[in-house]
C-alpha positions, 0 to 999 in steps of 0.5 A: 595338307602335304603328302609325298607321292612316289611315282613308283610303287610305295614302300611295301609293308603288309598288314596281315593279322587275325584269323582272316589271315589264314584264309586265302584272299580271292580276286573278284571276277572281272577284276581290272589291272588298274583303277583310277580313283574318282570323286565319290570312291570309297576304300570299300568300293575300290577294293570291291573291284579287285577282291571278292571280300572287299573288307579285307583290303588292309591285308593286301594293300602295300602301304607304308605304316603311316598310310595303313594307320591313316588309310583314307589318305588316297585322293582322286586321280591316283592309280590303284594297281593289282598285282595278281601274284599276291594278290597285292594292291599298290598305288602310284601316279601315271607317268609320262615319257618326260617324267623323272622317277623321283619324289614329288610333293602335292598339296591337296585339301583333306576333305577330298580324301577317299573315306573307308565307307560312304560317310554321307549315309551315316552322318546323322548317326555320327553327330548326335547321341543315339542310345541312353543306357545306364552309363549315360544316365549316371552322368546325365544332367536333368532340366528342372526348370525353364525361364519364366516358367515357360513349358516349351523352350527353343534356341536362345532360351535359358534353362536350369539343370541339376547334375551338370558337372563343372568343366563340361561347357557344351551339352546335348539335350535328349529325350529317352524314347523307344526301348531297344529290346533284345528279340530273344531275352526281351531284355531292354538294352537301352533307350534310343535317344531323341536329339532335341538340341544343344545347350551351353553352360553360362553359370555353374551351380545347383542348379546350373544355368544354360542357354540353348544354342540350337534346337531341332525340337521343343525342349522342356523340363525332364529332358536330359543333358548328356555329353557324347564323344563324337567318333571320326569315321575317316580313320576306321580300318575294317577288321573282323569282329571277335570270333565268338560273336553271337548277335541279333539285329534288334532295330531298323531306323525309321521304323521300317520292316526291312532294309538293305544295302547302304542302310543302317542297322542296330544289333544287340552287342556292343563295347561290353562284348568286344565290338569296336568301330571298324569291325566287319560283321556277317549277316545271316538270315534265320530260315526258321523251323519246319515240321516233317511227318513221314507217312504213317507217323503220328508225330512229325519231326521238327528241323531247324533250317540252316541259316543263310549268310547274305551280307556284310555290315561295317560297324561305325558306332558302338555303345555299351550293349548296342552297336550301329552298322552300315550294310555294305553288301546284301543279296536280300533284305535285312530284318529284325531277328537276323543273326550277326556273326564273325565274317 
């Protein structure tokens, strides 16, 4: 790809909107005046060197509108500068005495661009279906038979399925597994899907004929065929979740009891509640209740202890009633039942 870099500060266009805009942006302790971008940097990490709230970087970057809309177009070797009067963050190139102050064209591959968050940590959650809910089920196909009546199928084998819509060639094979249950209402919000593999239609009909193009586990009758739109994390710009957000952490992948920074969590609000990819949520620890009885009292008083805000998470994938987020900052463990709110 081609990008144009001006050796001076790029065109100014502030991006400030929403409730957060009314709150003062504070500079981080020991913030440097300059940071040179290196491989492995992320926009969140770079901003964390300058700001106390790194997720608010879109409000202080001085970019032209194209770069705000496509913020990952920052590459190793570029220089990020802090203007403390705003504060503002600006980007430019180091200049030598023999350089002229004029535009230059530099070609760099897109894969070297700096992402918003560490993409490798969430890659498995981006390329496979995660939640099968009523909406998924309504459009799902079902494997009804296998070739030569074999019980277990794998890559290269043929399967037959009903409810395969003509025009949809590539499908993902899943098996609904653990229910995702709201910790307060005990309502089932969906089923976490076990990804089994991919299949391609070779002949439409009732049933349709498909060939398994790749399998990570055995595939058999009763397994489902779903089509999922795969999101792109690279274009996500962080912004605060809705002001009336009230959610709970309902699951931690791999069945762990607690997790922490740079790990994935699942919480019980999604697209239906206005959650979008790129939303930032605050994590609050529930301290529970305590019963206190003064001397001479027969009955004690019950007090609900105040919650403690201990971290931030970046939403990267959203389903109807469930969302997945990456914990970006935390001063303690994340556990099921912790609250999720607007930062």
